[in-house]
C-alpha positions as CSV (number, residue, x, y, z in Angstrom):
1,X,-159.5,160.3,8.1
2,X,-159.4,160.8,12.2
3,X,-161.6,163.8,13.4
4,X,-161.3,165.0,16.7
5,X,-163.8,166.8,18.8
6,X,-165.1,168.1,22.2
7,X,-168.2,167.6,24.2
8,X,-169.0,170.0,27.2
9,X,-171.4,169.3,29.4
10,X,-172.7,170.7,32.8
11,X,-172.1,168.4,35.8
12,X,-173.9,169.3,39.2
13,X,-171.4,168.3,41.9
14,X,-173.1,168.2,45.7
15,X,-171.3,170.3,48.0
16,X,-169.2,167.2,49.3
17,X,-167.8,167.3,45.6
18,X,-167.4,170.6,45.5
19,X,-165.2,171.1,48.1
20,X,-163.0,167.9,46.4
21,X,-162.9,169.9,43.4
22,X,-161.9,173.3,44.9
23,X,-159.5,171.8,46.8
24,X,-157.6,170.0,44.0
25,X,-157.8,173.4,41.6
26,X,-156.0,175.1,44.4
27,X,-153.9,172.0,45.4
28,X,-152.7,172.0,41.1
29,X,-152.2,175.8,41.2
30,X,-149.8,175.6,44.1
31,X,-147.8,172.7,42.6
32,X,-147.8,174.4,39.5
33,X,-146.2,177.6,41.1
34,X,-144.0,175.8,43.7
35,X,-142.5,173.9,40.6
36,X,-141.9,177.2,39.0
37,X,-140.4,178.9,42.1
38,X,-137.7,176.6,42.3
39,X,-137.3,177.0,38.3
40,X,-136.8,180.4,38.2
41,X,-134.3,180.5,41.4
42,X,-132.3,178.3,39.2
43,X,-132.0,180.1,36.4
44,X,-132.1,183.4,38.0
45,X,-128.5,181.7,39.6
46,X,-127.0,180.6,36.5
47,X,-129.3,181.5,33.5
48,X,-129.3,178.2,32.5
49,X,-130.9,177.6,29.5
50,X,-131.3,173.5,29.8
51,X,-134.4,174.0,32.3
52,X,-135.7,170.5,30.6
53,X,-137.6,167.1,31.5
54,X,-135.2,165.8,33.9
55,X,-134.8,169.1,35.5
56,X,-138.6,169.6,36.0
57,X,-138.9,165.7,37.3
58,X,-136.4,166.3,39.9
59,X,-138.2,170.0,41.1
60,X,-141.5,167.8,41.4
61,X,-140.1,165.6,43.3
62,X,-138.7,167.6,46.0
63,X,-141.7,169.3,46.0
64,X,-144.1,166.4,46.6
65,X,-141.5,165.2,49.1
66,X,-141.9,168.6,51.3
67,X,-145.8,168.8,50.8
68,X,-146.9,165.0,50.9
69,X,-150.6,167.0,50.1
70,X,-150.1,167.0,46.5
71,X,-150.5,163.5,46.4
72,X,-153.7,163.8,46.4
73,X,-154.3,164.8,43.2
74,X,-154.8,162.3,40.4
75,X,-151.0,161.1,39.4
76,X,-152.1,162.0,35.9
77,X,-153.3,165.6,36.8
78,X,-149.8,165.9,38.6
79,X,-148.1,164.9,35.5
80,X,-150.2,167.1,33.6
81,X,-149.3,170.7,35.6
82,X,-145.9,169.6,34.7
83,X,-146.8,169.1,31.3
84,X,-147.7,172.9,31.4
85,X,-144.8,174.3,32.9
86,X,-142.7,172.5,30.5
87,X,-144.9,174.0,27.6
88,X,-144.7,177.4,29.1
89,X,-140.8,177.4,29.5
90,X,-140.4,176.1,25.5
91,X,-142.4,178.9,24.7
92,X,-140.1,181.2,26.8
93,X,-137.1,179.9,25.0
94,X,-138.6,180.2,21.7
95,X,-139.3,183.9,22.3
96,X,-135.8,184.6,23.5
97,X,-134.4,183.1,20.8
98,X,-136.5,185.1,18.5
99,X,-135.4,188.5,19.9
100,X,-132.2,187.6,19.8
101,X,-132.8,187.1,15.8
102,X,-134.3,190.8,15.7
103,X,-137.8,190.1,16.0
104,X,-140.0,192.6,18.7
105,X,-141.3,190.1,20.8
106,X,-141.1,190.2,24.7
107,X,-139.4,187.2,26.4
108,X,-142.0,187.1,28.8
109,X,-140.5,184.7,31.8
110,X,-143.9,181.9,32.6
111,X,-145.7,183.8,35.5
112,X,-147.2,182.2,38.8
113,X,-151.2,181.6,38.4
114,X,-153.5,183.1,40.6
115,X,-156.6,180.8,42.0
116,X,-158.8,182.7,39.3
117,X,-156.4,181.9,36.2
118,X,-155.9,178.2,37.1
119,X,-159.4,176.7,37.0
120,X,-159.1,173.2,35.3
121,X,-158.0,169.4,36.1
122,X,-157.3,167.2,33.4
123,X,-157.8,163.7,32.9
124,X,-155.2,163.0,30.2
125,X,-156.2,158.9,29.8
126,X,-159.2,157.3,29.6
127,X,-158.1,154.2,31.6
128,X,-160.7,153.8,34.2
129,X,-159.8,157.5,36.1
130,X,-163.4,158.3,35.2
131,X,-166.5,157.0,33.4
132,X,-170.0,157.3,33.0
133,X,-172.8,155.3,34.2
134,X,-176.3,156.6,32.7
135,X,-176.7,160.6,33.8
136,X,-173.3,159.9,37.1
137,X,-170.2,161.0,35.9
138,X,-167.3,159.0,38.4
139,X,-164.2,161.0,38.5
140,X,-161.2,159.3,40.1
141,X,-160.3,160.8,43.8
142,X,-163.5,163.5,43.6
143,X,-166.2,160.6,43.5
144,X,-169.5,160.8,41.4
145,X,-171.7,163.9,40.7
146,X,-175.0,164.2,38.3
147,X,-173.8,165.0,34.8
148,X,-176.3,166.7,32.0
149,X,-175.7,164.6,28.7
150,X,-177.8,166.7,26.4
151,X,-176.4,165.1,23.1
152,X,-174.6,161.8,22.3
153,X,-170.9,161.2,22.7
154,X,-169.4,159.9,19.5
155,X,-166.3,158.7,19.1
156,X,-163.9,156.9,21.4
157,X,-162.5,159.2,24.5
158,X,-159.5,160.4,25.0
159,X,-159.3,163.1,27.7
160,X,-161.8,164.8,30.3
161,X,-161.6,168.2,31.6
162,X,-163.1,169.1,34.7
163,X,-163.6,172.9,34.6
164,X,-165.0,175.7,36.7
165,X,-166.3,178.5,35.5
166,X,-168.5,181.2,36.8
167,X,-170.0,179.2,39.6
168,X,-170.6,176.4,37.8
169,X,-168.7,173.5,36.9
170,X,-168.5,171.2,33.3
171,X,-167.1,168.3,32.2
172,X,-165.5,168.6,28.8
173,X,-164.8,165.1,26.8
174,X,-162.2,165.6,23.9
175,X,-162.8,162.1,21.3
176,X,-161.2,160.8,18.5
177,X,-163.8,159.3,15.4
178,X,-162.7,157.3,12.5
179,X,-164.9,159.0,9.5
180,X,-165.1,158.9,5.8
181,X,-165.0,162.1,4.5
182,X,-167.3,162.8,1.3
183,X,-165.5,163.8,-1.9
184,X,-166.8,166.8,-3.1
185,X,-166.1,168.7,-6.8
186,X,-165.0,172.5,-5.5
187,X,-167.4,174.4,-8.0
188,X,-168.4,176.9,-5.8
189,X,-165.8,179.3,-3.9
190,X,-166.5,182.7,-2.2
191,X,-164.3,184.5,-0.3
192,X,-164.9,186.1,3.3
193,X,-163.7,189.3,4.4
194,X,-163.4,189.6,7.9
195,X,-164.6,193.3,9.1
196,X,-166.1,194.9,12.4
197,X,-168.9,197.2,10.6
198,X,-170.3,193.8,9.0
199,X,-168.9,190.6,10.8
200,X,-168.2,189.1,7.2
201,X,-168.9,189.9,3.8
202,X,-169.0,187.2,1.3
203,X,-167.6,187.5,-2.8
204,X,-171.0,187.2,-3.8
205,X,-172.6,190.7,-2.2
206,X,-173.8,189.2,1.0
207,X,-172.7,190.7,4.3
208,X,-173.5,188.9,7.8
209,X,-173.8,191.9,10.8
210,X,-172.6,190.3,14.3
211,X,-174.8,191.3,17.1
212,X,-172.9,193.8,19.5
213,X,-173.1,191.3,22.7
214,X,-170.8,193.3,24.5
215,X,-172.8,196.7,24.2
216,X,-175.8,194.7,25.7
217,X,-174.0,194.3,28.9
218,X,-172.0,197.3,29.0
219,X,-173.1,199.1,31.7
220,X,-173.5,195.9,34.1
221,X,-169.8,195.1,33.2
222,X,-168.5,198.4,34.3
223,X,-170.7,198.5,37.7
224,X,-169.4,195.4,38.6
225,X,-165.9,196.4,37.5
226,X,-166.1,199.2,39.9
227,X,-167.6,197.4,42.5
228,X,-164.5,194.6,42.4
229,X,-162.3,197.9,42.3
230,X,-163.4,199.3,45.7
231,X,-164.3,196.1,48.0
232,X,-161.0,195.0,49.6
233,X,-158.6,192.1,48.6
234,X,-159.2,188.8,49.8
235,X,-163.1,190.1,51.4
236,X,-165.9,187.6,51.1
237,X,-167.5,190.8,49.6
238,X,-165.1,191.1,46.9
239,X,-165.3,187.4,45.7
240,X,-169.0,187.6,45.7
241,X,-168.6,190.7,43.1
242,X,-166.1,189.0,41.6
243,X,-168.4,185.9,41.1
244,X,-171.4,188.6,39.7
245,X,-168.8,189.7,37.2
246,X,-167.4,186.6,35.9
247,X,-171.2,185.3,35.2
248,X,-171.6,188.5,33.3
249,X,-168.7,187.8,31.2
250,X,-169.7,184.0,30.9
251,X,-173.1,185.0,29.8
252,X,-171.0,187.4,26.9
253,X,-169.1,184.4,26.0
254,X,-171.8,181.8,25.3
255,X,-173.9,184.4,23.3
256,X,-170.6,184.7,20.8
257,X,-169.9,181.0,20.5
258,X,-173.5,180.4,20.1
259,X,-173.2,182.8,17.3
260,X,-170.1,181.2,15.7
261,X,-171.1,178.0,15.5
262,X,-174.5,178.4,13.8
263,X,-172.8,181.1,11.5
264,X,-169.7,178.1,10.6
265,X,-173.0,175.7,9.9
266,X,-174.6,178.1,8.2
267,X,-171.9,178.9,5.6
268,X,-171.0,175.0,5.2
269,X,-174.8,173.7,4.7
270,X,-175.6,177.0,2.1
271,X,-174.4,175.2,-1.0
272,X,-170.7,176.7,-1.2
273,X,-168.0,174.0,-1.5
274,X,-165.1,175.9,-0.4
275,X,-164.4,179.5,1.3
276,X,-161.3,181.5,1.0
277,X,-160.2,183.4,4.1
278,X,-157.5,186.4,5.2
279,X,-154.6,184.9,6.6
280,X,-154.6,186.9,10.5
281,X,-152.1,188.0,11.9
282,X,-154.0,189.8,15.1
283,X,-150.7,190.5,17.2
284,X,-150.0,192.9,14.2
285,X,-153.5,194.3,14.3
286,X,-154.2,195.4,18.0
287,X,-151.0,197.7,17.7
288,X,-153.7,200.1,16.2
289,X,-154.7,200.8,19.9
290,X,-158.2,202.5,18.8
291,X,-159.4,199.5,17.4
292,X,-157.5,196.6,19.1
293,X,-160.3,195.8,22.0
294,X,-163.1,195.6,18.7
295,X,-160.6,193.1,17.4
296,X,-160.5,190.9,20.1
297,X,-164.1,190.5,20.4
298,X,-164.6,189.7,17.0
299,X,-163.5,186.6,17.7
300,X,-162.2,186.0,13.9
301,X,-159.5,183.5,14.7
302,X,-162.1,181.6,16.3
303,X,-164.6,181.7,13.7
304,X,-161.6,180.6,11.2
305,X,-161.0,178.0,13.0
306,X,-164.6,176.5,13.6
307,X,-165.5,176.9,9.5
308,X,-162.6,175.2,9.2
309,X,-163.0,171.5,10.6
310,X,-166.9,171.8,10.0
311,X,-165.8,172.6,6.0
312,X,-162.9,170.0,6.6
313,X,-165.4,167.4,8.2
314,X,-167.6,167.7,5.1
315,X,-165.1,167.6,2.2
316,X,-164.6,171.2,1.3
317,X,-161.3,173.2,1.6
318,X,-160.8,176.4,3.4
319,X,-157.8,178.4,2.0
320,X,-155.8,181.1,3.5
321,X,-154.5,184.0,1.3
322,X,-152.4,186.8,2.2
323,X,-155.2,189.8,2.3
324,X,-152.7,192.5,2.1
325,X,-154.1,195.4,0.1
326,X,-157.7,193.7,-0.9
327,X,-159.5,196.7,0.4
328,X,-157.4,198.8,-1.5
329,X,-157.3,197.2,-4.9
330,X,-159.9,197.4,-7.6
331,X,-161.4,194.2,-7.8
332,X,-163.1,195.3,-11.3
333,X,-159.9,196.7,-13.2
334,X,-156.9,195.6,-10.5
335,X,-155.6,198.8,-9.7
336,X,-154.9,199.9,-5.9
337,X,-155.6,203.4,-4.4
338,X,-155.1,204.4,-0.8
339,X,-158.3,203.6,1.5
340,X,-158.5,204.9,5.1
341,X,-161.0,202.9,7.4
342,X,-163.4,205.6,7.7
343,X,-164.1,205.4,4.2
344,X,-166.7,202.4,3.8
345,X,-167.8,203.0,-0.1
346,X,-165.0,201.8,-2.8
347,X,-165.2,204.3,-6.1
348,X,-162.6,203.8,-8.3
349,X,-162.9,206.9,-11.3
350,X,-161.0,205.2,-13.5
351,X,-163.2,202.6,-14.2
352,X,-166.0,204.1,-12.5
353,X,-166.5,200.8,-10.2
354,X,-168.3,201.4,-6.8
355,X,-169.0,199.1,-3.7
356,X,-168.9,198.7,-0.2
357,X,-165.1,197.9,0.6
358,X,-165.4,195.1,2.4
359,X,-167.5,193.3,-0.5
360,X,-164.6,194.7,-2.6
361,X,-162.2,193.0,-0.7
362,X,-164.0,189.4,0.0
363,X,-163.8,189.6,-4.2
364,X,-160.2,189.9,-4.6
365,X,-159.3,187.4,-1.8
366,X,-161.6,184.9,-3.9
367,X,-159.7,186.1,-7.1
368,X,-156.2,185.2,-5.1
369,X,-157.1,181.9,-4.7
370,X,-159.2,181.0,-7.6
371,X,-157.7,183.1,-10.7
372,X,-160.8,184.8,-11.0
373,X,-162.4,181.8,-12.4
374,X,-165.3,182.4,-14.3
375,X,-168.8,181.5,-12.1
376,X,-166.9,181.4,-9.0
377,X,-169.5,183.5,-7.5
378,X,-172.2,181.8,-8.4
379,X,-175.1,180.1,-6.6
380,X,-176.6,176.4,-6.8
381,X,-177.8,173.5,-4.7
382,X,-176.5,172.7,-1.1
383,X,-173.9,170.0,-1.5
384,X,-175.3,168.3,1.3
385,X,-178.6,168.3,0.0
386,X,-180.0,165.9,3.4
387,X,-179.6,169.8,5.1
388,X,-182.2,172.4,4.0
389,X,-179.5,175.2,2.7
390,X,-180.0,178.6,5.0
391,X,-179.5,181.4,2.4
392,X,-182.1,181.4,-0.4
393,X,-181.0,184.5,-2.2
394,X,-178.8,188.1,-2.0
395,X,-179.4,190.4,0.8
396,X,-177.8,192.1,3.9
397,X,-178.5,189.8,6.9
398,X,-178.3,191.1,10.5
399,X,-178.2,187.9,12.7
400,X,-179.4,187.0,16.5
401,X,-177.7,184.6,18.3
402,X,-180.8,183.4,19.5
403,X,-182.3,181.9,16.6
404,X,-180.4,180.8,13.2
405,X,-178.3,183.8,11.4
């Protein structure tokens, strides 16, 4: 089995190398916008839906002939800009087709990129365009800079991404590795319900809360947003305020990512052999504007993605099921009743069952995948005995991103 991984390391370019990276980020952004400008002009004239690879190639040659400065970009980095725009148009024409078929979607013509939204340079092949020697990273057309290799890179490096984020610079390597996945008998399935009150509820009646990172920084975020809004566009003072705001958001994202990695690791090492989760449709869920922001901040999709790749590499399965009415259905007798979001305890008068609504939903989620197999809520020894199981007994958890959940 081929396992793909990404490794993110901090790099410390000197002033000259920073200027080189910044200049190439601006050139890549300008190249993208120039290509889009030509394509948009052609599309508005003829409504031509045949904006394909050959058309974009022709525009690429025209743009480079008009401005030879784009040749400062490494050739494959220029090609990656081309691929980004090609994907943007493919998605645009797909949405147009969906709209014609009656789906309620916005076509959304590809948009121009501002400098704030173009923060990566991609080197799509390890063909000598970059290399690592001890603690130094060499990148073609940029130079050599210090890199903090805090962990070993395993597998064959495929691509490199240089990213600028809140004034810091990072190198992201994607690798591929051939690995033998262990064969594990599926004996301990668990259902997982994702929520806003408790982050996840498990079908064995455990509930795990996610620390509200945004709440801790809410006032500081609001303060810097007001400062940015008041300052003149293009001024140095506004750029400094934007930098401070990006730093605050970056800190929140780092906390959230750290928490999700630790939680997914904990679940994989806790004795379960498979996981049953909801098949989420976030776009439909955020139509409830009262909950949209909380849903986006919850990062449910990211959690499922992390849990999936870690479970699969350990020989476990992650099963997605349609979770419609799982909160309204009684996990004891199977009957359905209305349940407003404000009601947190599920009480069914016919059979007398009382339970937290999220735990009730997680049991229903598990039953839909396992047909209510007996013993599917059981606990046991870890399927990976070389690692200590994190959970020892049923209880409610309040996890902190600064330590193990």
